[in-house]
VOGU-3710 file (C-alpha; in Angstrom, 3 decimals, decimal comma):
1> mlhgvgvmpt> -0,003/0,060/-0,089  1,294/3,432/-0,966  1,924/5,545/2,279  0,209/8,802/2,367  -2,181/7,928/-0,666  -5,747/6,936/0,138  -6,502/5,130/-3,160  -4,056/3,143/-5,179  -4,115/4,239/-8,841  -5,677/2,163/-11,649
11> ndsrtltryt> -4,692/1,619/-15,197  -7,700/3,575/-16,491  -5,966/6,200/-18,571  -8,613/8,904/-17,574  -8,343/8,144/-13,916  -4,581/8,086/-14,085  -4,289/11,406/-16,014  -6,531/12,839/-13,485  -4,223/11,865/-10,518  -1,101/12,579/-12,468
21> kaavvhkvid> -2,323/15,898/-13,296  -3,189/16,694/-9,719  0,081/15,556/-8,354  2,172/17,433/-11,025  0,194/20,545/-10,366  0,480/20,227/-6,562  4,255/19,696/-6,843  4,603/22,588/-9,183  2,530/24,726/-6,819  4,601/23,667/-3,821
31> itpraespsr> 8,031/24,275/-5,116  7,394/27,469/-6,993  8,549/30,709/-5,279  6,017/33,278/-4,875  6,838/36,579/-6,709  5,922/39,900/-5,333  3,302/41,155/-7,923  0,304/43,441/-7,366  -1,836/40,529/-8,822  -1,759/36,873/-7,619
41> qapvaqilaa> -4,050/35,454/-10,044  -1,768/36,161/-13,157  1,093/33,877/-12,477  -1,140/30,986/-11,539  -2,974/31,502/-14,869  0,352/31,398/-16,710  1,519/28,210/-14,947  -1,717/26,535/-15,643  -1,546/27,383/-19,166  2,088/26,234/-19,453
51> aerrrpalva> 0,886/22,840/-17,832  -1,870/22,520/-20,229  0,489/22,860/-23,195  2,829/20,247/-21,775  0,085/17,900/-20,476  1,044/14,909/-22,847  4,699/14,746/-21,753  3,865/15,286/-18,030  1,190/12,435/-18,096  3,826/10,186/-19,687
61> aaaiafalli> 6,323/11,022/-16,974  3,890/10,635/-14,280  2,904/7,091/-15,544  6,560/6,199/-15,629  7,289/7,423/-12,037  4,266/5,438/-10,594  5,469/2,352/-12,628  8,907/2,577/-11,058  7,295/3,215/-7,593  5,212/-0,051/-7,908
71> vflvlprhpr> 8,049/-2,042/-8,866  10,168/-0,793/-6,093  7,599/-1,470/-3,521  7,003/-4,931/-4,886  10,579/-6,246/-5,147  11,523/-6,133/-1,341  8,989/-8,836/-0,735  11,039/-11,453/-2,576  14,291/-12,798/-0,893  17,364/-11,705/-2,826
81> tsaagpnltq> 19,642/-14,249/-4,116  23,499/-13,748/-4,384  25,575/-14,574/-7,461  26,646/-17,781/-5,748  22,897/-18,764/-5,114  21,547/-22,232/-6,034  20,955/-23,242/-9,676  17,156/-23,579/-10,260  17,636/-25,792/-13,199  19,755/-28,234/-11,285
91> naaaplpnaa> 17,387/-28,175/-8,487  14,480/-29,018/-10,627  16,420/-31,929/-12,067  17,859/-33,324/-8,652  15,928/-36,453/-7,401  13,214/-35,919/-4,668  14,322/-37,069/-1,135  13,126/-40,445/-0,020  10,892/-39,007/2,604  10,200/-36,130/4,611
101> pgqspiliel> 11,937/-35,536/7,922  10,834/-37,887/10,408  9,238/-40,394/8,018  10,500/-43,976/6,794  12,240/-44,231/3,479  10,025/-45,125/0,834  9,434/-48,975/0,082  10,304/-50,206/-3,343  8,951/-53,692/-4,325  10,362/-55,652/-7,301
111> nlptavqqgl> 12,086/-58,916/-8,526  15,572/-59,555/-7,295  17,065/-60,127/-10,715  15,360/-56,678/-11,800  16,971/-55,042/-8,811  20,319/-56,348/-9,664  20,140/-55,252/-13,527  19,041/-51,715/-12,118  22,101/-51,484/-9,774  20,030/-51,339/-6,696
121> vecqwrgngk> 21,375/-54,430/-5,147  24,831/-56,253/-5,323  24,865/-60,158/-4,973  27,321/-62,859/-4,770  26,227/-66,372/-4,998  27,945/-69,625/-3,927  26,372/-73,108/-4,184  27,392/-76,989/-4,215  25,714/-77,673/-7,620  22,918/-79,551/-6,067
131> drlvmdarnl> 20,903/-78,574/-3,011  22,517/-75,628/-1,311  23,136/-71,934/-2,383  24,377/-69,045/-0,263  23,762/-65,581/-1,121  25,563/-62,417/0,368  23,781/-59,198/-0,809  23,899/-55,557/-0,173  21,476/-52,766/-0,825  23,321/-50,184/-2,692
141> sgqrlrlhlg> 20,295/-47,669/-2,461  19,049/-45,408/0,258  15,558/-46,887/-0,137  13,904/-49,884/1,645  13,553/-52,736/-0,891  11,203/-55,758/-0,872  12,634/-58,222/-3,322  10,941/-61,376/-4,718  13,143/-64,413/-5,758  10,754/-66,907/-7,511
151> agqllasdds> 10,730/-70,523/-7,539  12,510/-71,894/-10,586  14,898/-68,955/-10,835  17,852/-70,411/-12,853  21,517/-69,899/-11,792  24,565/-71,133/-13,444  28,350/-71,769/-12,700  31,019/-72,915/-15,206  29,818/-76,323/-15,302  26,379/-76,592/-13,327
161> tivilksqtl> 22,941/-75,293/-13,428  20,671/-75,089/-10,589  17,124/-73,676/-9,745  15,675/-72,212/-6,667  13,424/-74,671/-5,104  10,846/-72,314/-3,179  9,973/-68,656/-3,725  11,308/-66,173/-1,454  10,729/-62,618/-0,372  13,697/-60,451/1,056
171> dfspraerhd> 13,457/-57,212/2,777  16,336/-54,813/2,673  17,005/-51,741/4,815  18,775/-48,912/3,089  22,395/-49,651/2,763  21,831/-52,985/4,448  23,525/-56,372/3,842  21,987/-59,854/3,973  23,266/-63,277/4,157  20,746/-66,086/3,093
181> efetvatssa> 20,676/-69,639/2,226  18,284/-71,180/-0,372  17,245/-74,741/-1,255  18,024/-75,741/-4,805  17,834/-78,562/-7,282  20,261/-79,504/-9,897  18,844/-79,485/-13,370  21,394/-81,807/-14,925  22,912/-84,996/-13,773  26,253/-83,853/-15,281
191> nrvagaefhl> 26,559/-81,129/-12,490  29,690/-80,945/-10,601  28,666/-81,251/-7,044  31,243/-79,194/-5,487  31,477/-75,547/-4,167  31,460/-72,893/-7,068  30,584/-69,517/-7,793  27,139/-68,932/-9,413  25,481/-66,144/-11,204  21,850/-65,334/-12,164
201> sagtlpdldk> 20,695/-66,777/-15,520  17,594/-66,462/-17,628  15,613/-69,366/-18,864  13,032/-71,948/-18,046  12,847/-75,637/-18,213  9,666/-77,558/-19,270  7,323/-79,007/-16,489  9,396/-77,598/-13,703  6,862/-74,901/-12,994  4,315/-77,554/-12,275
211> lfayvashpg> 6,796/-79,238/-9,799  7,478/-75,949/-7,898  3,818/-75,333/-7,545  3,516/-78,870/-6,143  6,328/-78,136/-3,706  4,706/-75,122/-2,691  1,454/-76,921/-1,741  3,162/-79,898/-0,266  5,844/-78,665/2,077  6,311/-82,197/3,438
221> agaaaiqtat> 7,680/-83,552/0,119  11,249/-84,904/0,606  14,199/-83,013/-0,948  15,638/-86,223/-2,486  12,290/-86,929/-3,995  12,062/-83,569/-5,468  15,518/-83,655/-6,846  14,981/-87,068/-8,516  11,643/-85,883/-9,950  13,589/-82,737/-11,366
231> liltenlpls> 16,004/-85,087/-13,196  13,396/-87,461/-14,491  11,529/-84,295/-15,976  14,595/-82,567/-17,326  16,682/-85,578/-18,590  14,382/-88,638/-18,443  17,154/-90,787/-16,855  17,182/-94,555/-16,471  16,958/-96,358/-13,088  20,823/-96,744/-13,017
241> afakfnelsa> 21,229/-93,012/-12,387  19,135/-93,076/-9,159  18,982/-96,599/-7,739  21,286/-97,531/-4,859  20,436/-101,188/-5,065  22,415/-103,566/-7,005  20,718/-103,724/-10,426  20,543/-107,238/-12,046  20,417/-105,764/-15,614  22,950/-102,841/-15,269
251> gasglhdsqd> 25,985/-104,898/-16,035  29,290/-102,912/-16,499  27,357/-99,821/-17,704  26,093/-99,013/-14,414  29,481/-98,938/-12,861  30,375/-95,616/-14,170  27,170/-93,546/-13,230  27,747/-90,657/-10,785  26,931/-91,388/-7,129  25,812/-87,872/-6,646
261> fkvetvdilg> 22,126/-88,539/-7,279  21,813/-92,050/-6,046  18,897/-92,141/-3,611  16,922/-94,680/-1,710  13,993/-96,650/-3,331  11,435/-94,897/-1,324  12,738/-91,561/-2,773  12,521/-92,823/-6,500  8,862/-93,880/-5,700  8,183/-90,603/-4,046
271> alniikdlgi> 9,533/-88,897/-7,365  7,269/-91,145/-9,521  4,257/-90,320/-7,335  4,899/-86,594/-7,520  5,193/-86,882/-11,395  1,812/-88,893/-11,419  0,293/-86,336/-9,304  1,267/-83,579/-11,635  -0,600/-85,254/-14,553  2,546/-85,981/-16,507
281> drplavtidp> 2,065/-89,416/-18,265  4,778/-89,614/-20,961  6,972/-92,554/-21,111  9,670/-92,524/-18,271  12,953/-94,367/-18,664  13,288/-95,081/-15,050  10,061/-97,204/-15,063  11,453/-99,715/-17,691  13,438/-101,997/-15,563  11,052/-104,228/-13,741
291> qleieamidp> 13,520/-104,562/-10,746  12,248/-101,113/-9,375  8,603/-102,453/-8,870  9,425/-105,393/-6,812  12,346/-103,535/-5,033  9,924/-101,073/-3,876  7,324/-103,495/-2,947  9,860/-105,295/-0,627  11,327/-102,185/0,947  9,068/-101,426/3,986
301> dahglalsyy> 9,746/-97,639/3,503  8,672/-97,544/-0,223  6,063/-100,343/0,071  3,106/-97,957/0,576  4,032/-95,675/-2,236  4,656/-98,875/-4,483  1,038/-100,083/-3,669  -0,111/-96,594/-4,699  1,957/-95,876/-7,887  1,515/-99,353/-9,436
311> giedewsywk> -2,330/-99,630/-8,371  -1,869/-102,829/-6,391  -5,059/-103,750/-4,549  -4,681/-107,480/-3,908  -1,052/-107,757/-2,520  -1,163/-111,468/-1,909  -2,268/-111,923/-5,726  0,664/-109,729/-6,581  3,337/-111,919/-4,662  1,832/-115,075/-5,939
321> gqllegdpst> 1,862/-114,009/-9,556  5,501/-112,578/-9,219  6,743/-116,065/-7,963  4,910/-118,125/-10,484  4,962/-115,774/-13,511  7,213/-112,903/-12,839  10,251/-111,759/-14,741  12,832/-114,676/-14,438  15,412/-112,342/-13,126  13,485/-111,082/-10,192
331> rhyalygiar> 11,023/-114,015/-9,573  12,853/-114,973/-6,526  12,259/-111,613/-4,799  8,700/-112,748/-4,242  10,005/-115,166/-1,568  11,188/-112,059/0,496  7,977/-110,234/0,133  6,056/-112,996/1,124  8,253/-113,521/4,221  7,975/-109,821/5,202
341> yypdialkml> 4,370/-109,235/4,692  2,861/-112,773/5,046  5,223/-114,289/7,748  2,918/-117,051/8,874  2,531/-118,240/5,378  6,246/-117,910/4,905  7,136/-120,090/7,874  5,275/-123,110/6,350  6,095/-122,387/2,681  9,697/-121,278/2,582
351> ptwarqesvs> 11,263/-124,668/4,373  9,621/-126,503/1,674  11,175/-124,420/-1,174  14,672/-124,704/0,594  14,388/-128,403/0,642  13,130/-128,809/-2,896  16,214/-130,157/-4,780  14,489/-129,681/-8,199  14,215/-125,916/-7,527  17,051/-123,638/-8,765
361> pvyrmsavqa> 19,611/-122,856/-6,257  18,762/-119,243/-6,472  15,346/-119,961/-5,045  16,455/-122,380/-2,371  19,136/-119,749/-1,130  16,453/-117,054/-1,239  13,925/-119,058/0,839  16,682/-119,806/3,479  17,482/-116,118/3,699  13,986/-114,807/3,495
371> laqtgkpeai> 13,149/-116,904/6,768  15,181/-114,216/8,586  12,837/-111,631/7,145  9,800/-113,003/8,758  10,836/-111,518/12,177  9,106/-114,433/13,936  11,003/-116,285/16,824  9,556/-119,569/15,359  11,812/-119,074/12,350  15,115/-119,750/14,592
381> pilreleref> 14,354/-123,436/15,273  13,501/-124,048/11,608  16,616/-122,455/10,461  18,795/-124,414/13,056  17,067/-127,650/11,712  17,899/-126,714/8,028  21,588/-126,050/9,176  21,691/-129,542/10,522  20,022/-131,129/7,298  22,196/-129,218/4,883
391> ggtselghaa> 25,522/-129,428/7,029  27,274/-126,374/8,409  29,920/-126,538/5,909  27,464/-126,490/2,703  26,261/-123,084/1,367  22,682/-123,475/2,289  23,682/-124,886/5,836  25,997/-121,706/6,347  23,317/-119,372/5,175  20,720/-121,130/7,634
401> hvaanfldee> 23,317/-120,673/10,444  24,004/-116,977/9,611  20,119/-116,231/9,360  19,520/-117,994/12,615  22,270/-116,026/14,402  21,049/-112,853/13,084  17,488/-113,427/14,419  18,855/-114,439/17,855  20,755/-111,167/17,964  17,802/-108,991/16,946
411> farsggaapg> 15,661/-110,587/19,555  18,331/-110,170/22,359  18,656/-106,604/21,262  14,907/-105,953/21,256  14,240/-107,625/24,524  12,307/-110,431/23,139  9,982/-108,244/20,932  9,759/-108,741/17,242  12,861/-107,227/15,694  12,798/-104,335/13,131
421> lgdaaqprrq> 14,234/-106,057/9,977  13,803/-103,103/7,700  17,182/-101,451/8,238  19,295/-104,505/9,425  18,020/-107,205/7,066  18,034/-105,120/3,968  21,684/-104,918/3,355  22,079/-108,676/3,853  19,117/-109,279/1,459  20,836/-107,004/-1,235
431> gvlasagn> 23,950/-108,848/-0,871  22,263/-112,339/-1,490  20,321/-111,104/-4,275  23,403/-109,524/-5,862  25,161/-112,859/-5,737  22,154/-114,889/-6,803  21,723/-112,614/-9,916  25,338/-113,456/-11,180
//
């Protein structure tokens, strides 16, 4: 507001002229000395006449004066900037702060590979080429990060490829570091199972997305079964790549298979049941060898899975059929199955098979050894009798002696209760079958 002036002048030309004229006239009147003359009206008239003649110039000068006055009054309301003041163009281009003072940094959510590509996170990976991967990561940004690492993310070393087994969500504070371990599975049986540096890699493998979805909804699935299922789906490997038991049909070719992915029979059956649940029904090389089925049926741990996978409803008919009409290389396995799951029948049946001289020596030996699988104390006197009949120095007599001693030790260890033969008898049975198959 102008000091000493009641109303601010407007831009109206007539009003501005009127105020300018009044001001100029007032000024001229104030500063003009008074002359001594007999008449006071004459000088005033002369002045007014001169002002009238110069009115356009005076009006213009007054307008300029008022404009300068307005600018002068307005400028002090803005802070002055020095020559060294901030560059407004640079300020406009500068990034916004993460958050206002007193507030948390902004949370950014994205996939971990994307964050690595954008330079927000630095990661170092080290794994064993099979089931374990370690990540050391650092948040390079000043922002909070929530990073997603999806199941199936592929990583590679110089000679191995692996995938993350389960999806992960990782929260990073600004500038923070993390150390994490992840479950992985090998995607190739040629992997070198040893410590190595890994890096993120792109790509997907057929059917593995179904497998990882299954793992997410079945947290109790065994790691060995999942690894086996992965290699079946990616490479369709034969039984020799996985089986720990001695394969009767493997020959010399099976001696050179890697031991890194050998698993128990229950894990092979677990893998096959997973693949069956996924709805994948293409031919699988692992199922070609008939030994797998009967090995799984004999194994107490795999027995239930075998019944389910092979659709066996009448188990006694199964064992009877295997014994009478099964594959010649595995027919004698039925004697062990009958002894384990039908011990009362086996106590009557197996001594007859052992004494039958017209039966192949493989079946006679299997009948003697299978008596130990019954877990029955009644088998001990039967075995001692067979030892006397065959003679302690004969092959069958020695087998009866070993089997009887085995049961004696098992009952002594279990305090007279029925011994658990699953773990103890299995190695002995495998050795017998291996020799019988040669």
